[in-house]
N, C-alpha and C positions, 0 to 999 in steps of 0.2 A: 699521554697514553704510553707505557711501557711498555713494550715486549719483549720477548726474549724467545728464541727460539733452541731446539737440542734437535740433533736429527739422530733416531736412532735404529734399531734394526730394521724396521719396514715402515717408518712411516712420521709424522713432526707430530712435535706435544708441543702445545701453548703455555707457558709455563706461569706468565702471568700480563696481565690482560684487565690493569684496573683503572677508573677516571681518579684525579686528587679527590683527597676526602668524599671518595662516597666506599661502599663495601658493595663487594664485587658480586657480580649478578648470576642469576641460574640461568644455566642455557638450555631451550628448548629446541627441539628437532621436527621439525613438521616435513609429513610424506606429501607429495603430490602423486598419490596414483593414478593419474589419469596419464600423465605426462613421462610417471617409472614405466608404467604399464608398456608405453610408445615404443619408450627404450630400449628397453629389454626384446619388445617383437622385433625392433629394426635387429638390435643385435645377434639375432638367434636367424635371421636369413642367413647375414653376412657370418654365423659362423660356419653354418653348414656348407655356403657355398667354399668355405676356406679347407672344409676335410677336418674340422674341430668340433669333434662330435659330443667330447666328455664337455668340453666349455656350451657349447650348444644346448647340451642335457642338462647343463648346471642355470645355465639362465633361463631357460622353459620351465623348472622346478620351480622357480622363485618367483616365474612371472604366474604360475598356476597357485601358488602360496600366498600372492600380494592381499595384505588387506584390502577392504574396500575402502574406498572414498577415502576423502584426507584424514591419517592419524600424527597425532603430536605427542611427544615424548620428552616429559620435565626432565630438568635435570640429566639429560641425553648422555652419555660415554661412548656409546659404538662409535662414535665416528674415529674413538683412536684404533689406530689398528696396528700399533706398537706396544705388542704384547707384554713390552719390560718396563713400561709407563706407567700400568692400570694399575698397580697398588704402591707404585715407589712414592709417589710424589699425591700427599693424599690433598693439598691445596693446590694441584695445578690443573687447569682450563682448558683441557682437551680439546682441539677442532681441527677435522679434515674439510674442506671446501672441495668441492663440487670444481669440474676441470671445467674452464670457461669453453674450451676446443669438443667437448663431448660431440656433440651437434654436428659439429664442424666435419670431427672424422664419417662420422657416419653416414650424412650425406656424399661426401666423396668416398666412400667406399663405394653406397649405393648409388651414387651416375658413373661410375667406372662402366663403359662399353660391355656386352655380354656377349662374347662370338658365339658361331656353332660351335667351333672347334672347342670351346670352353665346358659346353653341353656337353658334347662326344665326352672329353677328359674327366670332369665329372661322374659320369656314369658308369664308367670304367672304373676309378677310384673307390665310387659307393661301394661297388661287387669284389673290392681287394686285387684288382687287376691293375697293380701300381706302375709298374715299368709299360704296359700301354698306354696308361692315363699322360703318363709324362710325353712317351711320342706323338701321343696327338694334338698335343697341344704346338709343339715345334716339329719334327721327324724323329726317326730314327739316325743317329749319326755313324755312318759305314767306315765313316774316314781313319780310325784306330783312334778318336781322341777318348779321353779319362771318363767318360762317361759316356752312357749308353743312346742318350737323347742329347739332340744340339738343346745349346741354352737358348732361352726365350731374347726376341729383340730388345736392344736397351731401350725405347719408347714402346714396351708392352705394359700392358695394365698391370697393376702389381698382381690383383690376385690371379692372373694366369701364372705369374714369376713364383708367387707364393704354390700353387698348386705343380706346378713343375719342382720344385724343388724339394716340396713336401711329400710326394708321389716316389721319389728317387730316395730321399733317406730311407722311407718306411718299408723302400722293395729291398734297400741294402740292409735293413734290419730284418726283414723276412730271409734272405737269404744265411744274415748271420743265426737264425735261432735254427735252420736247416742244418748248414754245418758243426753247430752245436749235440743237436739232437741224433745225428751220423757218427758223432766223435767221441761220446761219452752215454756211458751204461747206468752210471749212477749218476742221479743228482747233485751228491754235494763233493762228485770230483769238479774240481777246477778244471776249466779249458779258458786256453785265448786264443780270443776272436775279435775281429771287430767287422765293421762297417766298413767296408772298403772305397763309397763313395765320398765320404766322411767329409775328408781335406779339402778333395776337388770343387765340391760343392760348397764348400769356407768360402774357397780362394776367388769362385763365382760373386758370390753375394757379398763379399769385403769389396771387389771391383765396382761393383755398383752402387755401396757405401759412399766408394773414394767420388765416382761421377756424381752424388748424391743426387743417385735414382731408387734408393731403397724406400720404398714406400708402402703406405699400408701395413698390413702383417708382419710383412717381411722381415722386419728386424727381431721378430719373435725367433721366425726359423732360425734367423743368424745364432743366439742367444742359442737357442736347442744344441746348435751345431757345436759352437765353443761348449757347451757343456757335455756332448758323448765323446769331443773329443779329450775334454780335462779325465772325464772315465778311463777313456782306454788308453791316456798316458801315464794316468795312476794305478790302473789293473790292468792292463793286459788287455783291452776289451770289454764286452760285456761283461765274462767270467773273472774276477779275481785272479791276480796270478800267484803261484808262492810266495812271492815276494811281497807283494800286498798286502801280507798279513804279519808283517815281521816287529810292526808297532806293538801289535793286540801278543805277540808271542812272549814279548820283554817290554815292562812295564816301561817308561821314561826315568833315569837315573833323578832328574829332579825331585820327581814326586815321592822319592825314596829317602829316606835317613841313613845319616852315614852307617851307623850299625846293618842297616839292609843291605846299603852298596856293597861291603864287605864282604858280608853273607854272601851275594849275587856274584863272589868275582871268584868262587869255586872252580871249580874245573868242569861241574857242568856248567857252567853258565854261560849262557849265549852270550858271545864278543855285543860289546857295545861303545862307541856308538854302532849302527849296523850303515855298512855302507851304501851311500846315497847314492839314489837312480837317478843317472843324467835329466832321465825323462818328468822327474819332479819339479823342474825350473816350469819346464813348458804345458806342466799340470796345472800350476797354480797361474803362470798366466793365465791359460782360456778357459781358468774358473772366476777369475776376474772380470774378464771379457764377457764373461755369458754374464758372469751376475750387474754388469754396468746393462749388457743390449739388453737382456732379457725387464729388467727395471724399467729401462726407459720405454720399453714399448708396453707393459703396463701402463705407463704413463699418459702413450696414443692410443691405446685402446683396450681401458679399464675390464672390459667384459671380458675378456679372455682370461676365461679361471683357469685354463694350463698354465698360463705363464707365470700366477702363484705359486700352482704348486712345483712349480722349477725352481721356483726361486726359494721355495721354503726347501727342498732338497740342498740346495747349494748355501743355504746358511744354517748347514746342520755341522757344529764344528767337532768333527769327531777326535778319538784320542789323538792319533799321530799328527793331526796338523799343526804347523807352528803358531805359536803364541802371535807372531804378525800378521799371520793368514788370517787368526781368528778376531782381530783388531779390522782386519779392514771388513768382514763379514757383518759385524757389529752396528758399522760405520754404511752397511750400503741400506739405504731406505730404499725402500718398493713401491712404495703408491706417492706417484702427486702430492706434492703440497706445495702451497698458494706461496708467492711471493707478499714480502712485508704489506708492500702499495694494495694486494688482492685482498689481506687480510684485515686491512685499517678499513677499505673501503667499505669492509662488507659488516663489520663490526663494531666499528667507535658510535655510530647514531644510537644504535642498541643499548649499549654499556651504557649510555648514558640516562637513555629514554626508557629503560623498561627492561625485561630479559632479552639476552641474546637468542634471535630467530633466526635457524640454518636447516634450509631445506634440501631435505634429502632427494638427491636424484639414484639413478640406479647405479649409477659406478660408487657414491658412497654404502650404498647399502653389498654392493660383492665385497668392499674394502674391511666392512663389519664383519661380513659373512667369514674373510680369512681373520681376520683378528683373534677370531673367535676360536676358529681350527687350531691357529699359532698358539694361543692361550692353554688349549686342551695340552696340546705335540710337547707343550715345556712344563707342563706339571702346576699352570697359575690356575685351578679349577676355580678359586674365590672369584677371579678376574674372569672369565669364561661364563660363568653365571651368570654375573652382571649383563654382562651382551648381549648374552641368549635371553634373558627375561626383557630386556628390549625388542631386541629380534622377535619374540614371540609376536610383541604387538605388530611388528610391523608385516610379519610373516608367517601368520597361525597356521596355515596348512600347508607349509613348507617342509619335509621332510628331512632335507639337509640341517634347520634347527632340529629339529627334535633329535636326529640321528645326535648331531655334534650336545645336545644335552644327555642323552643315554653317555656318552664317550667320558663328561666332565664327572657324571657320578661314580662310573668305573674307573676313572682314574684316579678319585678320592675313596674309593672302597666303597661306596655306598651302595654294596650290590644290593640291597631292596630298591632303592632306588632307582639305579638303573633298571633293571628286572622290570619296574611298571614303566618307564619310557620307553622299551624296546616292544616291552606289550602293546603301547599306546601307537608305537611306527610301525608297528605291524599291524594294526588296524586300520592307518594310514593308508598304510600302503601293503598287501599282504604281500606283493610279487617282487619283492625288493629284496635283494641279496646282499646290497652294499654291507657290510657292517656286521653282518650275521655271526660271522666268525667269532664277534665280540661275544655276542647277546651269548654265543653256545659256552665262550669260557666263564659268563655269570650265573649259568645254567651250571655248569661243573664246579664251580667254587660251593653253589647252593644244593648240590650231590641232588637233585633232582633229573634222575635217569628218565622217569614217564615225560615230563617235557621237554628232555635234551633227544630223547628217541623221538616226539613229535614235531619237532623243530625239522629233524633231521630228514626225516619223509618229506616235510612241506618242501623243505629246498630240495630236496633229491627231484621231487615233482616238478618245479619250477624251473630246473635247470641244473641236469645232472652233473656236466663237467665245466663248473664252474670252481674257481679256490677256492670262495667260499663254503662252496657246500663239502666238497670236501675237507674243510678244516671242523665243521659241523658235525659229520658221520665218523671223523677221526678221533673228536672230541669225545664222543658217547661210545666210541670202541675202548677210549681210554678210563671213561668210568666205568669201565666192567670188569675192568683191566687185562683186556685184553690187547697187551701194548706192542706186538707186532703186527697185527692188524693194521690199529692206528697209525704203523708210522707207515704202512703203503698208501692208505691215503693223505695223508702228508707229503710222501713223495710226488703224488698222485697229481698234489694242490701243486707243486713245486714245477714239473712238467708242466703244466698250463701257465704258471706263472713263475718265473724264478726270483722274482722281486716280492713274492708273497710273505711279508717279515711272520703275522701270524702262523704258515706252518713250519719258518725255518725255529720261531723258540721253541713251538708244541711238540716237534720233530726233537730237538734237544732235550727238551725234559722225558718225552718216553726213553731215550737213550741212558738218560738217570736214571730212570727205574729201571733199566735193563744193566745197568753197571755199565754201561758201553762208554767209558768217559772219552777216551777220544774222537769217535763218531759224534758224540754229544759237544766237545770243543768246536769241532768244524762247523756243527749245524750252526751254535751260537754267535761265532764268528761272522757268518756270512748273513745273520741277522744285523748284527752288528753293521754289516759293510754296508745292510739296506738303508738302515735306519739307525744312527748312532744316536739318537736320542732319546731309545727305547729303552726305560730301566730295566727291563728281563731278561734282554741278552748280556746286559754285562753283570747281572745279579745273578745268572744261571752259569757263567762263566765263572764266577768266585765261588758259586759253590761248585764246580766241578775241581777247579783247583785246589779245594780244601779238601776236600774227596784224596786226593794225591796226594793231601799234606805238603803243597807246594802253596807255603802257606803268604809268602810275601808277594808272588805270585796273585793269589786269590784276594790278597788285601788291595794290591792295586783296582782289580775290579770290582769291588766291593765298593772302594772309594769314588768310581765311576759313575755307581749307581746312585750312591749317596748323596754325588751333585745333583743329578737328575730327582731324585725324591727326597729332598733335604727336612721335608717334614712328616715322611716315612720312617717309624722307629728301627725297622725290621731289615732296614740299610744301615743307621748305625749301630743296634746289635751287632750285625756279621762283620762292620768292622769290628769291634770290639772284642769278638771272638775272636779272630785274628790276631791281633796284637795280645788276648791275654794266652795262646799258643804259643806264639815267639816270648812268653815272659815280661810282654812292656805291659806292667799291669799299672801304671800310672795313667798311659794310653788306654788302657783297655777301661778304667775307671772313669774317664775324661768321658769316653763314647758310649760307656753303658748311661754313664747320667744325661750325654744329650737325650740316650732313646727315651730315658725315665721322661723328659719333659716336654717331648714332643708326642709321641705317640708308645704306648705299653699297655696296651686294653687289656692284654693275656699277663702283664704281671713278672712278663721275664727278665727282663734288664733290673727292675728291684731285687729280685730274686739271685740274680748274678752279683748286683752291689754287696745285697747281702756275705754272699760268702767270700768277696773278696777282702770286704771290712775284716770279717772276721776273720779270715788265715792272717790279717796286719792285726792283731788282735785290738781289735778300735772294734768292742763291743757298743759302745753305744750306736754307732753309726748302723753298724751290724744289725742291732733291735730295731732301730728305726727303717730301715730296709725289709727288714723282715716283717715291721707291724704293716706296713705301706703293703706288700705282695699278696699278703693274709688281707687287709682291707679290698682288693682289686677284685681277689680271686673270688672270694666269700664277702663282698659286704654287703647282698641282702640276707645271708642267714646272719650274720653278724647282728644286722639291726633287726631284726625279730628276735634273736634272744637279748638283746639290749631291752627292748621294747616290753617281755615276759618275767625279765629277771629284776629290772631297775637296774641293772648292772651298767656303768660307765665304760666297761671292756670293750673295746670297739675289735671287730674283724675276728671273731670266732664263729667257726663252721660249727651247723650242726647239724642237719640230717643231709647235709651234698658229701658223699664217699670221699675221702679226703686221700691226696696224691701224694707220691713221694717226697715232694718238695714240700708240700702242704704241710706235712709232717713232721719236717726237719725245720719249718719255721716255728709252728706250736712249739717243740720241744723244746729250742732255743729261745723263743720268750717265755716258757715258765722258769726255764732257767737263772735268764735273766730277772724277774721278777722273784726270785726263791732271793737273790743275790740281794735285794733291795727291798726284802722283807713285805712285799708286796703278796702275801701269804693266799688270800681271798681269791685274788686275779691267776695264779701258780695252778691253784686246784681246780678253778672253771678251766682253764686251758690243758690239763692234766687227763681232767675227765673225759674232754674228746677225745683223747690219742688211747682210753682204753679199748675202742672199737675199732682202733687202725690193729692191720695184720702185721705189720712191719715189725723191724728189729726196737723202732720206736717204743713201741708197749713193754716193753719191759724196763727200758729206762723211765718211761713214765711211774709204772710200777713202783722199783725206786726213789725217784723222787717223792711219788705220795707218802711212802712212810717215813721218809724224810723228815717231809713238811709235818705230816702226823704225829708225829715223836714233837717235836718243836711245838702246834698249836696245844697238845696234851701238857706240856710242861705245867705246873701249878703256877709261875710266876707270869708263864705267856697268858695263862686264864686269868689272871687276877689284871693284867692289863689292859686282856677284850673281855669285856662281856659276851661277846657271841662267836663261835666259831661254826666252822663247816663238818657234815656227818655225812661223811663220803666210805664205800665201801670199797676196797682196793684191795678185797683176795678176787 
């Protein structure tokens, strides 16, 4: 048996596992519902004891949403949690193996002693009194030490160490939030602040790690500290420092042509390269340590959903990150993967004697959920839909699975499918507010004011002060063209959660509507800081700089958006339009053609290509793209006319009001038909232009007279026994 492994972004891909002289077998994943439910129940209790509320909520939702009885999925692909591997190798045989230590780690954490002081500290933690919680576990440090509460003993149970560190971390975050709110009047103003206890907590946990005493979920806490230290070094604390946006202000020279670089060397061009902040190296080292530590924690305790989310944040290659850093990210696995011996022990016999059967545990379900979420975020919608189709069999009542399906439809711009799925989610869980801002975006695009108003009132009744509720209400006022009021609600959402991506992006859109480009740029940059995988913020930055006629900057941001959405024609059209504005017509044609190939539902790319080829006097190519444009815009009308008249002329609109672009296309096609002596087709095209109110009507009348003279010529009548009788007056 030949086995080859490839470590990808977040997991393991088994590329080949086949016996000699036998065809590769299909894989069947079987769910043991009773065992999975038991694992989820035990994990929920442990997570609640550690104060990890979001992870406990996620596991509890999957517990309730689990299918009854044993379920088998044939030809399963959900065990692969590497999004980049879903569609890259059609012949791959992906597999993820249940960690043999799953039951062991659960038993170890359950077997730890529960002291009375831990019970007291847990109650303080649950009501948000974090300093009291930490002090209850040990005692107040009144000796002038770096931390307000003394560290636990070296032999203390791991849950007490974790809760002590987590409580102090959250206390520092709470104080940081209070400092920011006191010193900042506007949500878009950047403030430099940080958690004062980050480094001291890290030093203590590192010492425990050195002594071999970092057990249980404590590695996750250390990974979180490394992550926050990396953010603090790179961006000056929770808020991004003014220097943190220097990469976003000026695109890297490596991404521009020599001509563009020369243009950027003017007096107004920013200095390049920018001076490197001495904290950058520390930030990168902390990020690498955070990735490895969080990955180790996810391997030890795979039910901690928060570890996956933190790893996703660290696996987001931003525009300013160096190439070597991106390579490290791409080579960092997230989920535990088996050794070659473990894999062969489990699969060889089934390869020879029948389909490979893999038992699904709760750890594999969590990994599959994470894989689906990652696929949606990196715009691999087809891969996400394949995984979600299998997850729906295993978790038919899980709100998470339904929500991810709705987000997948939204990412693929299937707004009708997204709307139906969100309505199903609302029926399943009517008080759920997660992702409700995305649902409001769908209703905004569909221009459904009544339903959006209903959704806003419903969310307001459930919980008034939630970022999602504020975004829904803001979208409602934006749809009513009350942009100032919409901005107020988006700012309220950001006061509740400054990492709310939707609020930053939507507020940028509102500033664009008000022509406040400076505020729009700041909002979009903050959105990119929050999540650089969201194409809307990059695209918004490109639009803003294009409005300012700063086409080289706009081109850089449009390229970033196109990398994230390579199958979205709008991204390539924007790139091509910038090239057109800076007189790079060859590049413009190249990118317009790419847009026409991948997605040009409204025919804009075809029309632009026709105009560019026409300007180059390549009339045959221009006529081809004009014809395709008319086919796209008026295809249904052309079919109806062909059936009624028996004419083979395609793309001729009949009873639909002509646009300026359609009139231009029809006139050019008529001129081309006349040049090729296709007078019948030319007459049909020109006849439609007689009902158009623009200047093309007079040109069409002139062409009709010329054609009438030709077809009335006796020599032409002799050669053509039939002619058209059109009233040109």
